C-alpha positions in Angstrom: -24.3 38.9 -61.5 -26.0 39.1 -58.1 -28.3 41.8 -59.4 -29.7 39.3 -61.9 -30.8 37.1 -59.0 -32.4 40.0 -57.2 -34.2 41.1 -60.3 -35.4 37.6 -61.2 -37.0 37.2 -57.9 -38.9 40.5 -57.9 -39.2 41.9 -61.5 -38.4 39.1 -64.0 -39.8 41.1 -66.9 -37.2 43.8 -66.4 -34.2 41.4 -66.3 -33.9 40.9 -70.0 -33.6 44.7 -70.5 -31.1 45.0 -67.6 -28.9 42.3 -69.2 -29.2 43.9 -72.7 -28.3 47.3 -71.1 -25.3 45.8 -69.4 -24.1 44.1 -72.5 -24.2 47.5 -74.4 -22.2 49.5 -71.8 -19.3 46.9 -71.7 -16.3 48.2 -73.5 -13.4 46.5 -75.3 -10.1 46.3 -73.5 -8.5 48.4 -76.3 -10.4 51.5 -75.1 -9.4 51.1 -71.4 -6.3 53.0 -70.2 -5.1 54.3 -66.9 -2.6 56.9 -68.1 -1.4 58.7 -71.2 -2.7 61.2 -73.8 -6.3 61.0 -75.0 -8.3 63.3 -77.2 -11.5 62.9 -75.2 -11.3 64.3 -71.6 -10.3 61.3 -69.5 -9.7 62.1 -65.8 -7.7 59.0 -64.7 -9.0 59.3 -61.2 -10.2 56.6 -59.0 -13.8 56.7 -58.0 -16.1 55.1 -55.5 -17.0 51.9 -57.1 -20.1 50.5 -55.5 -20.3 46.8 -55.3 -23.6 44.9 -55.2 -25.1 45.0 -51.6 -27.8 42.5 -50.8 -28.8 44.7 -47.8 -30.1 47.6 -50.0 -33.0 47.8 -52.3 -32.9 46.5 -55.8 -33.3 50.0 -57.1 -30.2 51.2 -55.3 -28.2 48.4 -56.8 -29.5 49.3 -60.2 -28.6 52.9 -59.8 -25.1 52.0 -58.5 -24.5 49.8 -61.6 -25.4 52.7 -63.8 -23.3 55.1 -61.8 -20.3 52.8 -61.9 -20.6 52.6 -65.7 -20.8 56.4 -66.1 -17.8 57.0 -63.8 -15.8 54.4 -65.6 -16.5 56.1 -68.9 -15.3 59.4 -67.5 -12.2 58.1 -65.9 -10.7 55.3 -68.0 -12.2 55.2 -71.5 -10.0 56.6 -74.3 -11.5 56.4 -77.8 -8.7 57.9 -79.9 -8.6 55.1 -82.4 -12.3 54.8 -82.6 -14.2 55.9 -85.8 -17.0 57.8 -83.8 -15.8 58.5 -80.3 -18.3 61.2 -79.3 -21.3 59.2 -80.7 -20.1 56.0 -79.0 -19.7 57.8 -75.5 -23.1 59.3 -75.9 -24.6 55.9 -76.7 -22.9 54.3 -73.7 -24.1 57.1 -71.4 -27.6 56.7 -72.8 -27.6 53.0 -72.0 -26.5 53.8 -68.4 -29.4 56.3 -68.3 -31.7 53.5 -69.5 -30.4 51.2 -66.7 -31.3 54.1 -64.2 -34.7 54.3 -65.8 -35.4 50.6 -64.8 -35.3 51.6 -61.1 -37.6 54.6 -61.7 -40.1 52.3 -63.5 -40.0 49.8 -60.7 -40.4 52.7 -58.1 -43.4 54.0 -60.0 -45.1 50.5 -60.1 -43.9 48.9 -56.9 -42.7 51.5 -54.4 -42.4 48.7 -51.7 -39.5 47.1 -53.7 -37.4 50.3 -53.5 
């Protein structure tokens, strides 16, 4: 992940949390679908996926990562066969929020990096 390299160079202490956050928002293939019926409100719409961009700040790339995760949850995750679908979606969105918070903490401590 290119963001790992960018983080390692400037904020190595936040890298471990970023990786843990990313691991927690990854979903199983069984919950991914592009069409069909689903009890939770899945939109099945394409969205503006933002790739890593070395020309923008690290904070922008972190925010893009969190935004991509949230949009993916809204558009392609169906948890019909899951034991606790609402709790799981809330947990995944909280992890995306925590990834966003990394950039806020970096901005607060080192405004030159963002």
